[in-house]
N, C-alpha and C positions, 0 to 999 in steps of 0.2 A: 167350469163354474156353472151352476144351475141357471136355466133361462130366466127364472123369476128374479134372480139377483141382477142379471144383465139388464133386464127391463127396468128394474127399480133404480139401478145406477144411472141410467139415462134420464130418468125423472129427477133424481137428486141433482144431477148436473144442471138441468134446466132451472130447477128451483134456486140453485146457487147463483146462476146468472141473473135471475129475476131479483134476488136479494141485492145483488151488486147494483142493478139499475135503480131500485128503490132507494138505496143508500145514496146514490148520486143525485137523485131527485131531491131528497131531503137536504143534502149538502148545498144545493143551489136554490133553496127557497128564497134567499135574499138577493139572488143574482138578476139584475135587470135584463129583461128580454129572454130569459131562459125558458125553454119549452120542455115539459116533462116527457119522459119516455116510458114505454111499457114493453113487455116481451110477449111475442106471439108464439104459442106452443103449437107445434105440428106433429103429426104422427106418420111414421113410415113403417112399412111392413117388410119383414125379413123372412125369406123362405127357410123352412126347416127340412130335415131329412124325411120327416113324416109329411107326405103331400097333403094330408087332410088337415094339417095345422100350420099356422104361421106365428111368427114372433113380432109383436108390436113394440116399436121403440118410440121414445119421445125426443123431440128436438126443439130447442128454444134459442136458436141463433138469430132469429129475425127480431129486430127492434122496431117499434112503432112510435113515431113522434106525434105528440098532440100539439097541433099548431094553433089551437084556440087562443084568442087574445087574452093576455093577462090584465089585471087591473091597472088603470092609469093613475099615477100619483103626481100631484103638482109639486114641483121643486122650486120653481122660480128662477132656475139657472138658465142663462141665455144659450148655453151649449147643450141643454137637455132637450131632445126632440123625441116625440112619440107618434107613431102611426096609429090613427084611429080607424080601424077597419083592416082590409086586406093589404098586403104588400110587405116588402122588406127593403131596408136600406142596402145599397150596393157599396161594397168596400173591396179594397185590394187584399189579395191573399195568395202568398207563395207564387208570385209572378202572374197570377190570374185574378179572378174575381170570386167573391163570396157574398152570401146574403145574410143579413142579421136583423133582428128586431130590437137589439140593444142600442138605444139612441143616446146613451149617456156619453156624449162626445167631449173632446177637448182639443187643444192645439199642440202641434209639435214645434220643434225649434225653428222650423221654416214658416210657421204661421198657418200650416195646413190643418184642416179639420180631420181628426183621427178618432178611432175608437179607444176604449179604455186600454186596449193592449197595443196601441200604436199603429193599427192598420188604417191607411188613408181612406177617407170617405170619398166616394166618386159621385160626380154630377150626372145629369141626364145624358151627357156625351161620353161618359166613362173616364173623365179627367178628374184629377185631384182638385179639391176646393181650397184655394188659398185666400185667407182673410188678410187684408192690408193691415200692417202693424199699427197704423194710426186710426183704425176703424173704431168707432164708438156706436153704442146703441144698435147692436146686432139684432136684426129682425128677420123672422121667418114667417112668411104668410102661410095660410092653410094649404095652398096649392104647391108649396115647396120653393117658392121664390125667396132667395136669401139676399138680404141687402144690409147696408150699414150707412147711417147718416143720410138716408134717402138715395144712396147709390147702389145700383145693382151689382151683386157679386157673382152669383151662380144660381143654378136651379137644382134642388134635390128632388129626384124623381123616383118614388118607390116602384119596385118591380115585383113581378110574381114569376114562378117557374112556368115554362111553356106547358101547354096541355099534355098530360101524360108523363111529365118529367117529375120524378119524386126527388126532393132535396135530400142530400146526404150530409149528416152532421160531420164536420171536420174539426171542430173545436167546441168549446162549451156552448156558445151562442151563435156559432157561424155554420152555414150550410153551403154546399156547392151543388151545381146542377150539371147535367150532361149537355144540355142545350142552352143557348143564350136566353136569359130571362126576358120577359116582355114588360113594357110599362103598364102601370095601373091607370085605368081611366078614372078621372076625378078623384085623386087621392086627397086624404085629409091628414095633415101633419100639424101637431100641436107643439109649440115652443114652450119651454118651461115645465114640461111634463116628462115623465119616464114611464115605460111599461114595466111593471113588475113581473116576476116569474109567475107562470100559471100553475105552479105546483100547489096543491092543497095539502097542508101539513097533516090534518086529521085523517084524511083518506089514505095518505101514504103510510102513516104510522099504523093504521088499522090493517092495511095490506101487508106491511112488513111482519106484523104479528101473525097474520094468517099464513103467510108463506113459511115463516120460521117454524110454526107448529107442523105444517105439512112436511117440512124437511126432517124434523125430529121423528115424526111417524114413519117416514121412509127409512131413516137410519135404523130405527128399532126393528122394522120389518126385515131388513137385511141381516141384522144381528140374530134375529130369531131363525131366519132361514139358514144361516151359517151354522147355528147350533144344531138345527135339525139334521143337516147333512153330516156334521161331525158325529152325531149320535148314531146315524145309520151306519157310518163307516166303522165306528167302534163295535156295533152289533155284528156286522158282517165279519169283522176281524177277530171276534171272540171265538 
């Protein structure tokens, strides 16, 4: 196969990956706490038999997450919490811990505070938060102190990854870290609010159109190159 086709195929593969990421972003426009993703393109050089030339290949395996805060929407629900500023809620995940910005919580059958998917929310000490069955007037102060009827229940303490530790997405709105996360100083948590997705629909749709056009151009280039090679072979075989 001609080198031009090899090179263009790597580009098409990267554009396909980017289209999948954009489609996932658009699908999660209404998902509370969702953080949009992007694709980072890189280039690597392959040596050829001709020492004076090399072959440039594209790679788009690295995904970049945009952790900017999404809009905060008031819901009035006593189980909806939103972090205003930096930080993540700490939750259980596969026998370990994970971070999330999705604070649209509820209760499981044991009265424990859980995420929308049933993962238990953890307090400042890493323990599950159980709300007494007879509790009324659940209140969360801005510093994370959780109480009901004037009685202390637990403390929700937002955390951030340790310095230099990049969170890895393991589920739609959940991330894990290599090192234990650290508490946020002076956190601000709002009760009765939820953080919306930070995906901007117009920008994502515009990018999808741009990438789709680039993919079509690349596919047409490969088709033209293939026809050129076939023409040469027919000429040489005549």
